[in-house]
N, C-alpha and C positions, 0 to 999 in steps of 0.2 A: 591509314593509321588514326586519323580523327574521326573515324566513324563512330567510335564507343565513347566519345566524351563531347560535351557541350561546348558547342563553338558559336560564333557570331559572324556575319560576313563583314568584310573589311568596310564595304561601302556604308554600314551602319554606324561605324567609329569615325567616319570622317564628318567633321563640320562644314568642310568645303574642299572641294578639288579646283585649283586654277590652272588652266594651261598657260604655258609661256608664250612669248611673242618673238617674232622674227626680229633680231637686233639690227640697229644701224651701227656698224662697227667703227670704232674710233682706235687711235694708236695707244691712247691712256684714258683713265677715268674710271668708271664703276665697273666691276668685274661682271662677267657674264657666265651663268652656270649652264653647261651644255653637257650632252651625253658623256664626253671624254673626262668631264671633271667628277663623274660618279663612278667610285671603284671601291670594292670591299666593303660596302656599307657606309662610306664616307664621301663628303664632298671637298674636293681640294682644288681651290682656284688660283692657289699660290705655288704650290710645288708640283703641279702636274706638267705634262708633257707641253713644251713651250707652245705646239700648234693649238693647244686646248686653252691658252691664256689669252683672252679676248676682252674687249672692253666697250661700254657706250659711253656717251658723255653724259654729264649731271642733267641735263635738259630732258634727254630721252628718259632717263631714270626717273625724273620726277613726273613726267607725263605718264609712266607706266608703272608706278609705285606699287600698283596692286599686284604685279608679276614678280615680286620680290619676296624670297624665301626668307622667313624670320627664324630665329633661333628655336630649335626644336621641332620645326617643321620637317616633314619628310618630303623626298622628292622622288619622281620616278621617271625613268627614261620610257617614253612612250611608243616611239617608232624608230625604224631605221636600224642600223648595225648598232648593237649594244642596247637594244631595247629590253625591257623587263627589269632593270637595275633600280633597287630602292637604295636610298641613303638618307641619313638624318644630318641636317644642317646644324651644325653646332658653333657657327661663326658668329660674330656681330657685324661682319664686313658687309656694306652695301653691295647689293648684286640686283641683277635681272636674270631671269630664267628664259632661256631660249625656246623656240617653238616645238623643240623635240621632247621637252622635258615638263612635267607638272608638278605643281605644289600640293602637297596633301596636309592640310590643316587638322590635326587630330583633336578628339574630345578627350583632353587630359584628365577630366573629371573620373573617366573609367579606363583610360588606357595611358601607360608610360610609353612616350614616343621611342624611347631606347630600347623597351621590351619589343615593341612592334618591329622596329628596324632589325633586330638580332632575329627575330622569329622568321621576318619575310627574306631574310638573306641565309637562313638554314636550309637544309636540304628539302625539309618538309614545306617550307614556305616558297622556295624558288621553284620547286616541281610544279606547284599550283599555278604560278604565273605563267610557266610555259604553256599550260593547259588552256589558258584564256586568250593566247595570241590569236588575231584574226587576221585576214588579207582585208588591206585597206588601199584601194587603188593600185593593186598589184604589189603592194609591199606589206610585210607582217607589222602588225601594231597591236597596241593595247588599248582595247575601248573602255571608256569610263564606265559604262553599264555592266560590263562583264567582271567589274571589281566585285560585284555581288558574289560570284564564284569562289572567291578566296576567302577560306574559312580561318578564323582566328580562334584559339582556345580562349574560352570564357572562364577567366580567372580573376581574383582580385587584384587590386593594386598592390597589396602587400605581397602577394605570391609573385606578381610580375617583378616587383623590387628586388625580391631574393634571387630570382632568375638571372636578372641583370647583373647583381654582385657577383654570382657564379661565372657567368659569361666573361666578365671583366676580368677576374682572376685568370681565367684560361688563357684570354688574349694577351695579358701582361707577361704570362709564361711564354707564349709564342715569341713575343717580342724579345724577351730575354735570350731565348734558344737561338732565334734568327742573328741577334748580335754576336753571339758566341760563334756561330758558324762563319759569319763574315770576318771576326777576327782570326779564326783558324785559317781561312782561305787566305788572308793576308800574310799570316806565317808561312804557309806554303809557298806563295810567290817569293817571299824573302830567302827562303832557303835556295830556291833555283838562282835568285839574283846573286846571292853570296857565293854560290858554287861558280858561276859564270865569272864573276869579278875575280875569284882567285885564279881561274884559267887565264886571263889577260895578261 
């Protein structure tokens, strides 16, 4: 699909890729970003499944502050189950990225991080990610050097911004539809509850 248009390798858009670190977990403190916190192009360290809500203490955070994702960085799950997931970090919450995740600092002079995130989570982007997986010590993983193989459309920032606006409109429509479906499902439950109550 991308063969007939001008593209650039993802690696050329990155200012830096920083791999996370194995945390020393604590009961509370600074949030840890792990693979389980990366879903549907978003990072969620608050509303995620309880098993993925983990912390390190402030001393550990300060010691490894370079392994912290900043707002508008992308993160990528590099290995293990759930590998190959991209997401944009949109929060100002302090965090540490664990050893299965990498931080991708984007050259924002030429690429909108939100555009990149949407593209990499699209069918065209995610299929490319699957193709670069390799065996690493018996397990499948994403190797940094192979990010060269992921091609990104070479378009202006203005065009990227326009695409982001269009995708946002469609995503908001999806949220509205999901809310309507949830409301209708609740109404169905109430019908049965009301019917059973009358039988008592």
